[in-house]
GUKESE-655914 format. One line per field, with one value per residue (C-alpha): z, y, x; residue number from 1; residue in one letter. Coordinates in nm, 3 decimals. Example, Ala and Ser with C-alpha at 12.3 -4.5 7.8 and 13.67 -1.06 7.14 Angstrom:
2
Z: (0.780_0.714)
Y: (-0.450_-0.106)
X: (1.230_1.367)
pos: (1_2)
code: (a_s)
This chain:
289
Z: (25.718_25.996_26.013_26.003_25.692_25.514_25.593_25.476_25.144_25.098_25.156_24.896_24.625_24.713_24.692_24.354_24.204_24.343_24.210_23.868_23.854_23.949_23.710_23.418_23.644_23.755_23.414_23.450_23.754_23.623_23.292_23.484_23.493_23.831_23.989_23.905_23.982_24.328_24.411_24.280_24.483_24.801_24.726_24.641_24.962_25.164_25.008_25.032_25.394_25.520_25.298_24.992_25.149_25.421_25.174_24.939_25.215_25.345_25.001_24.965_25.299_25.176_24.837_24.910_24.955_25.200_25.322_25.251_25.455_25.259_24.922_25.022_25.155_24.832_24.620_24.809_24.774_24.396_24.330_24.188_24.289_24.046_24.304_24.476_24.136_23.999_24.331_24.302_23.926_23.836_24.037_23.884_23.531_23.612_23.686_23.385_23.130_23.141_22.881_23.143_22.874_23.038_23.372_23.195_23.063_23.423_23.558_23.456_23.629_23.939_23.950_23.906_24.179_24.408_24.362_24.409_24.723_24.880_24.817_24.870_25.142_25.323_25.319_25.420_25.681_25.580_25.784_26.090_26.140_25.973_26.208_26.168_26.303_26.172_26.236_26.025_25.749_25.709_25.848_25.834_26.028_25.983_25.781_25.524_25.606_25.426_25.287_25.285_25.175_24.893_24.733_24.791_24.607_24.324_24.290_24.332_24.143_23.862_23.820_23.848_23.578_23.335_23.388_23.286_22.974_22.617_22.482_22.495_22.209_22.022_22.117_22.483_22.465_22.299_22.576_22.833_22.642_22.612_22.980_23.114_22.879_22.986_23.352_23.333_23.154_23.438_23.703_23.521_23.488_23.860_23.945_23.747_23.859_24.230_24.269_24.406_24.445_24.653_24.598_24.224_24.072_24.056_23.824_24.056_24.206_24.563_24.521_24.452_24.688_25.012_24.914_24.847_24.605_24.817_24.932_24.567_24.545_24.860_24.739_24.396_24.546_24.266_24.295_24.145_23.850_23.744_23.958_23.791_23.442_23.557_23.720_23.410_23.186_23.429_23.431_23.049_23.017_23.284_23.107_22.774_22.941_23.115_22.790_22.598_22.870_22.911_22.533_22.509_22.803_22.707_22.328_22.305_22.591_22.537_22.724_22.709_22.913_23.069_23.260_23.141_23.155_22.789_22.849_23.096_22.836_22.573_22.803_22.836_22.480_22.616_22.390_22.081_22.186_22.249_21.916_21.735_21.913_21.827_21.459_21.472_21.641_21.372_21.098_21.269_21.316_20.951_20.828_21.010_20.906)
Y: (6.832_6.607_6.369_6.075_6.200_6.269_5.924_5.752_5.935_5.886_5.512_5.489_5.662_5.475_5.141_5.225_5.341_5.044_4.786_4.952_4.958_4.589_4.467_4.403_4.172_3.956_3.915_3.536_3.595_3.889_3.713_3.439_3.475_3.307_3.564_3.843_3.634_3.550_3.914_4.019_3.763_3.876_4.243_4.181_3.986_4.256_4.543_4.373_4.269_4.607_4.839_4.743_4.473_4.713_5.003_4.799_4.667_5.021_5.169_5.025_5.171_5.515_5.491_5.782_6.021_6.244_6.415_6.456_6.150_5.930_6.045_5.975_5.630_5.554_5.676_5.462_5.152_5.187_5.301_5.641_5.771_5.673_5.578_5.300_5.181_5.140_4.997_4.713_4.657_4.653_4.330_4.200_4.269_4.109_3.788_3.804_3.919_3.744_3.991_4.268_4.516_4.591_4.657_4.880_5.099_5.176_5.208_5.570_5.688_5.485_5.640_5.992_5.942_5.793_6.083_6.352_6.193_6.112_6.463_6.677_6.475_6.246_6.461_6.777_6.577_6.775_6.551_6.559_6.180_6.066_5.863_5.627_5.313_4.967_5.034_5.351_5.199_4.864_4.924_5.299_5.508_5.534_5.659_5.592_5.258_5.166_5.523_5.537_5.179_5.198_5.486_5.315_5.012_5.238_5.403_5.097_4.844_5.094_5.150_4.775_4.691_4.954_4.831_4.483_4.529_4.586_4.940_5.095_5.346_5.450_5.135_5.188_5.551_5.436_5.183_5.464_5.687_5.413_5.327_5.681_5.760_5.446_5.515_5.879_5.769_5.525_5.794_6.053_5.806_5.728_6.100_6.171_5.867_5.877_6.250_6.187_6.509_6.417_6.180_6.143_6.194_6.569_6.563_6.790_7.124_6.998_6.771_7.072_7.325_7.128_6.764_6.521_6.751_7.066_7.007_7.027_7.368_7.476_7.353_7.515_7.819_7.817_7.873_7.652_7.599_7.704_7.431_7.168_7.268_7.277_6.937_6.767_6.926_6.810_6.452_6.451_6.573_6.327_6.028_6.128_6.171_5.832_5.652_5.822_5.750_5.389_5.335_5.473_5.273_4.941_4.972_4.721_4.491_4.141_4.020_3.669_3.538_3.203_2.953_3.126_2.903_2.899_2.742_3.021_3.281_3.109_3.099_3.476_3.544_3.835_3.780_3.772_4.090_4.270_4.160_4.284_4.619_4.650_4.589_4.880_5.098_5.007_5.109_5.443_5.510_5.432_5.646_5.955_5.913)
X: (5.450_5.576_5.872_5.630_5.448_5.780_5.917_5.598_5.600_5.975_5.934_5.656_5.860_6.180_5.995_5.839_6.169_6.363_6.120_6.120_6.502_6.544_6.273_6.517_6.720_6.428_6.263_6.235_6.017_5.812_5.743_5.559_5.181_5.151_5.383_5.140_4.833_4.969_5.045_4.703_4.509_4.686_4.615_4.249_4.191_4.372_4.177_3.837_3.894_4.010_3.805_3.601_3.388_3.272_3.232_3.013_2.789_2.728_2.666_2.317_2.210_2.320_2.153_1.914_2.210_2.027_2.344_2.715_2.808_2.568_2.695_3.056_2.965_2.777_3.068_3.320_3.105_3.065_3.424_3.334_3.677_3.954_4.220_4.021_3.903_4.256_4.376_4.124_4.103_4.472_4.508_4.183_4.310_4.646_4.456_4.221_4.477_4.819_4.956_4.924_4.815_4.479_4.648_4.902_4.619_4.517_4.874_4.945_4.627_4.713_5.062_4.923_4.662_4.920_5.161_4.896_4.752_5.089_5.227_4.915_4.741_4.983_5.297_5.110_4.916_4.607_4.376_4.601_4.592_4.916_5.134_5.428_5.267_5.177_4.808_4.804_5.018_4.840_4.491_4.440_4.193_3.817_3.641_3.920_4.081_4.408_4.412_4.791_4.856_4.599_4.788_5.122_4.982_4.865_5.205_5.426_5.213_5.153_5.526_5.596_5.342_5.472_5.828_5.718_5.507_5.624_5.655_5.305_5.343_5.024_4.832_4.900_4.787_4.464_4.405_4.443_4.199_3.938_3.966_3.931_3.641_3.451_3.525_3.412_3.094_3.025_3.083_2.869_2.582_2.600_2.613_2.299_2.101_2.184_2.266_2.614_2.812_3.117_3.410_3.352_3.701_3.659_3.357_3.159_3.258_3.220_3.522_3.744_3.583_3.552_3.593_3.876_4.060_4.038_4.395_4.505_4.337_4.520_4.860_4.822_4.646_4.390_4.012_3.744_3.687_4.040_4.195_3.974_4.090_4.452_4.409_4.269_4.531_4.801_4.680_4.657_5.016_5.128_4.967_5.122_5.459_5.440_5.344_5.626_5.884_5.771_5.773_6.128_6.267_6.106_6.140_6.426_6.336_6.201_5.895_5.754_5.466_5.553_5.339_5.020_4.710_4.611_4.270_4.192_4.277_4.064_3.762_3.752_3.876_4.075_4.372_4.151_3.971_4.300_4.443_4.132_4.154_4.522_4.445_4.199_4.462_4.716_4.475_4.399_4.769_4.853_4.564_4.694_5.058)
pos: (1_2_3_4_5_6_7_8_9_10_11_12_13_14_15_16_17_18_19_20_21_22_23_24_25_26_27_28_29_30_31_32_33_34_35_36_37_38_39_40_41_42_43_44_45_46_47_48_49_50_51_52_53_54_55_56_57_58_59_60_61_62_63_64_65_66_67_68_69_70_71_72_73_74_75_76_77_78_79_80_81_82_83_84_85_86_87_88_89_90_91_92_93_94_95_96_97_98_99_100_101_102_103_104_105_106_107_108_109_110_111_112_113_114_115_116_117_118_119_120_121_122_123_124_125_126_127_128_129_130_131_132_133_134_135_136_137_138_139_140_141_142_143_144_145_146_147_148_149_150_151_152_153_154_155_156_157_158_159_160_161_162_163_164_165_166_167_168_169_170_171_172_173_174_175_176_177_178_179_180_181_182_183_184_185_186_187_188_189_190_191_192_193_194_195_196_197_198_199_200_201_202_203_204_205_206_207_208_209_210_211_212_213_214_215_216_217_218_219_220_221_222_223_224_225_226_227_228_229_230_231_232_233_234_235_236_237_238_239_240_241_242_243_244_245_246_247_248_249_250_251_252_253_254_255_256_257_258_259_260_261_262_263_264_265_266_267_268_269_270_271_272_273_274_275_276_277_278_279_280_281_282_283_284_285_286_287_288_289)
code: (m_t_i_a_s_f_l_l_v_f_f_a_f_a_l_g_i_t_i_s_l_i_s_p_y_i_r_k_v_t_n_c_y_f_f_w_a_g_i_s_i_i_l_i_i_y_e_i_y_f_r_f_g_n_d_f_s_k_a_f_a_a_i_d_n_k_n_t_t_d_t_i_v_f_s_k_g_f_l_l_d_l_c_p_f_t_g_l_f_i_p_v_f_l_i_l_d_p_t_r_r_l_a_a_s_l_a_p_f_a_i_f_g_g_i_i_t_l_v_c_q_i_m_t_n_s_d_g_d_v_e_f_s_t_k_y_i_f_e_g_i_q_p_n_p_i_y_y_m_l_h_v_i_n_l_v_l_g_m_f_v_l_a_n_v_p_s_m_k_f_k_g_a_m_y_c_c_v_f_i_l_l_y_f_m_y_v_i_v_m_i_n_i_f_k_v_d_y_n_v_t_g_l_t_g_n_d_w_i_n_g_e_y_s_s_v_s_n_v_l_n_l_p_f_p_t_v_m_y_v_g_y_i_a_i_t_l_f_i_v_g_v_v_v_l_q_s_f_i_n_s_r_k_h_f_k_i_t_y_a_p_k_k_f_i_d_i_y_k_l_s_n_l_l_n_t_y_e_c_v_c_d_k_i_q_k_k_h_k)
């Protein structure tokens, strides 16, 4: 750990906590749809310009996956790693769904990924390229541009979203379960079709042995596959803990969406779909009481 890596991680956590704490005092702003849409558009443009546009264009050239470099390039282009996926799609969902419930279902995973990467990768300076400079912070270093800022966005935006949605409770937990199951299904299909074996959210052994999660193995001092089981158990407990904590903190807070474009919502029928899903969740919950 260096002074630069410590300061960068400290700043990320301080920013996330500060924004969460001031959220109740700026509710008139955070209840406005256009506030979230504006932030999201800026983040999407920033992420596509500095990373995802380039990743996606290179992914097709690496489709044969003839070596480790190709498989990583392919994975990055098709968002087979959870952190880049949440970093891009939380802003997308904040635009498509003014209720912010879809974004909230991704937020706990974004926070977890942000914490793990910032603590195990950035703070330990495992790659040896962490530096306190505007270039590293806002542009990053190849082959992982905006590596630091992407995980700061995950952590801070995830916390900000959860601080500004109604109590998640059972419905919120169900949203999280549905999301992660659908995402894992997508990644598994891509692994089997294109033979990707690196940078796939820990679904292959290579990720834990000498891939992106190898630093987690080193920090925990656990071999594969024990570290994989511990990792998935940890994220499960973390998600449950986040949902419970968020539900408790926001249980008596009032949220009202203002300035939401109703015609836009009706076009995509998102509100109707979410209401139908919540009715199903209510029936399941009542059945098991």
